[in-house]
C-alpha positions in Angstrom: -10.8 5.6 31.9 -11.3 1.9 32.6 -14.3 2.6 34.9 -15.9 4.8 32.2 -15.5 2.0 29.6 -17.0 -0.6 32.0 -19.8 1.8 32.8 -20.6 2.2 29.0 -20.4 -1.6 28.6 -22.8 -2.2 31.5 -25.2 0.4 30.1 -25.2 -1.4 26.8 -25.7 -4.8 28.4 -28.7 -3.5 30.4 -30.2 -1.9 27.3 -29.9 -5.1 25.3 -31.5 -7.3 28.0 -34.2 -4.8 28.7 -35.1 -4.7 24.9 -34.7 -8.4 24.0 -35.3 -10.2 27.3 -34.2 -13.9 27.2 -32.9 -13.4 23.6 -30.6 -10.7 24.9 -29.3 -13.0 27.6 -28.6 -15.7 24.9 -26.9 -13.2 22.7 -24.7 -11.6 25.3 -23.7 -14.8 27.0 -22.8 -16.2 23.6 -20.5 -13.2 23.0 -18.9 -13.7 26.4 -18.2 -17.3 25.6 -16.7 -16.6 22.2 -13.4 -15.3 23.6 -14.8 -11.8 23.9 -14.5 -10.8 27.6 -18.0 -9.4 28.0 -18.7 -9.7 31.8 -21.2 -12.3 32.7 -21.0 -10.8 36.2 -23.1 -8.0 34.8 -25.2 -9.8 32.3 -26.7 -12.5 34.6 -27.2 -10.4 37.8 -29.0 -7.7 35.8 -31.3 -10.4 34.3 -31.8 -11.6 37.9 -32.7 -8.0 38.9 -35.4 -8.1 36.2 -36.6 -11.4 37.7 -37.1 -9.6 41.0 -39.3 -7.0 39.3 -41.4 -9.8 37.8 -40.3 -9.1 34.2 -38.4 -12.4 33.7 -38.4 -16.0 35.1 -35.4 -17.2 37.0 -35.2 -20.7 35.5 -35.7 -19.4 32.0 -33.0 -16.8 32.6 -30.5 -19.5 33.8 -31.4 -21.6 30.8 -31.0 -18.7 28.4 -27.5 -18.0 29.9 -26.4 -21.6 29.4 -27.8 -21.8 25.9 -25.9 -18.6 25.1 -22.7 -20.0 26.6 -23.1 -23.2 24.5 -23.4 -21.4 21.1 -20.5 -19.0 21.9 -18.4 -21.9 23.1 -19.1 -23.8 19.9 -17.9 -20.8 17.9 -14.7 -20.5 19.9 -14.1 -24.3 19.7 -14.3 -24.3 15.9 -12.0 -21.3 15.7 -9.4 -23.2 17.7 -10.0 -26.5 15.7 -9.9 -24.9 12.2 -7.5 -22.0 12.6 -5.7 -22.3 15.9 -4.0 -25.7 15.6 -2.4 -25.1 12.2 -1.0 -21.7 13.5 0.4 -23.3 16.6 1.9 -26.2 14.7 3.6 -23.8 12.4 4.6 -21.0 14.8 4.3 -22.5 18.2 8.0 -22.9 18.6 8.4 -19.1 18.8 6.2 -19.0 21.9 7.8 -22.2 23.4 5.0 -24.6 22.4 6.3 -27.8 20.8 4.6 -30.7 19.1 5.2 -32.6 22.3 3.2 -30.0 24.2 0.3 -30.3 21.7 0.4 -34.1 22.1 0.2 -33.7 25.9 -2.7 -31.3 25.6 -4.5 -33.7 23.2 -4.0 -36.6 25.7 -5.3 -34.4 28.5 -8.5 -33.4 26.7 -9.1 -37.0 25.6 -8.8 -38.3 29.2 -10.1 -35.4 31.3 -11.7 -33.1 28.8 -15.2 -33.3 30.2 -14.2 -32.4 33.7 -11.8 -29.7 32.4 -14.5 -28.0 30.4 -17.1 -28.4 33.1 -14.9 -26.9 35.9 -13.5 -24.3 33.5 -17.0 -23.0 32.8 -17.4 -22.3 36.5 -14.3 -20.2 36.9 -14.0 -16.4 36.1 -11.6 -15.5 33.3 -10.9 -19.2 32.5 -14.6 -19.8 31.5 -14.2 -17.2 28.7 -11.3 -18.9 27.0 -11.5 -22.6 27.8 -13.2 -23.4 24.5 -10.3 -22.4 22.3 -7.7 -24.9 23.7 -10.4 -27.6 23.6 -10.9 -26.9 19.9 -7.1 -26.9 19.3 -6.9 -30.3 20.9 -10.0 -31.3 19.0 -11.9 -32.7 21.9 -15.0 -34.7 20.9 -17.3 -31.9 19.9 -20.6 -33.4 21.2 -19.1 -34.1 24.7 -17.5 -30.6 24.7 -20.8 -28.9 23.9 -22.7 -31.0 26.5 -20.2 -30.2 29.3 -20.0 -26.6 28.3 -23.8 -26.4 28.8 -23.8 -28.3 32.0 -21.0 -26.2 33.5 -22.6 -22.9 32.4 -26.1 -23.7 33.8 -25.2 -23.5 37.5 -23.0 -20.4 36.9 -25.8 -18.6 35.0 -28.4 -19.6 37.6 -26.3 -18.6 40.6 -25.5 -15.2 39.2 -29.1 -14.6 38.2 -30.3 -15.8 41.7 -27.9 -13.4 43.5 -29.1 -10.5 41.2 -32.7 -11.4 42.1 -32.0 -11.5 45.8 -30.0 -8.3 45.8 -32.6 -6.4 43.8 -31.6 -2.8 43.4 -28.2 -3.6 44.8 -27.4 -6.2 42.1 -24.4 -4.2 40.9 -22.5 -4.8 44.2 -21.7 -8.3 42.8 -19.4 -6.7 40.3 -16.8 -5.7 43.0 -16.7 -9.1 44.5 -16.1 -10.9 41.1 -13.6 -8.2 40.1 -11.4 -9.3 43.1 -11.9 -12.9 42.1 -10.8 -12.1 38.6 -7.5 -10.8 39.8 -6.9 -14.0 41.9 -7.4 -16.1 38.8 -5.3 -13.8 36.6 -2.5 -14.0 39.1 -2.6 -17.8 39.1 -2.5 -17.8 35.3 0.5 -15.5 35.2 2.3 -17.7 37.7 1.6 -20.7 35.5 2.9 -19.0 32.4 6.1 -18.0 34.2 6.6 -21.5 35.4 5.9 -22.9 31.9 8.4 -20.5 30.2 11.2 -21.1 32.8 10.7 -24.9 32.4 11.0 -24.7 28.6 14.0 -22.4 28.6 15.7 -24.7 31.1 15.0 -27.7 28.9 16.4 -25.9 25.8 19.6 -24.9 27.6 20.1 -28.5 28.6 
C-alpha cells in the first residue's frame, strides 16, 4: 500500500516537473518545505535526470530548488508565528510544554537560530519541519529566510547532481535516503522519549 502511494506521488512529481520545468521544481520544493512531506529525494534527482538529457541546466535547477524551499519555509514560519505560538501557550501544558520551555526555545533561536536553520535544511525529515518551530520562537524573519535559502541550495544542488550523474538510474537514490530517514526518525523518537521522561520526573518532584 505504502509503495503504491509513493509510486503515485513519484509519478505526479515527474509529471509536474516535465510540464513546468524550473517552475515545477520551485512549486514542489515549496510544498515540501511547507510542512508537507513531499520527498525532495525524488523531486531534485528527477530534475537532475532531465539535466542529463539536456532539458534543464544544473545550476538553475539547484537555484529553483532553493527558491522553492525559501517560499515554502516562509509559509511554514508564519503559520508557526501567527497560529502555533498562541496554541502552544494555551494548550502546551497538555503535551508537557511549559512557558519555560518556550523561553528556552526563544533564547536558542536568538543565539543559534542561523546555524540551526542552516544545518536543519541539510537533514532529511528535519528540513521539512524546522521552519515551524523557528516561527513559533519568532526568529528574525530576514535572517531565517536567508539561512533557509543558503542551507537549501547545497541540498538541492547535491541531489540534482547525483540525479544527473546516475541518469536512468536516478531512482536508486530513493532507497539510500529512505534508510537515512529512518535513522533521523529514530533519533527524533529517542529525543521525544527523553523529553517526556525528564518532564514527568520534574512534575513528580
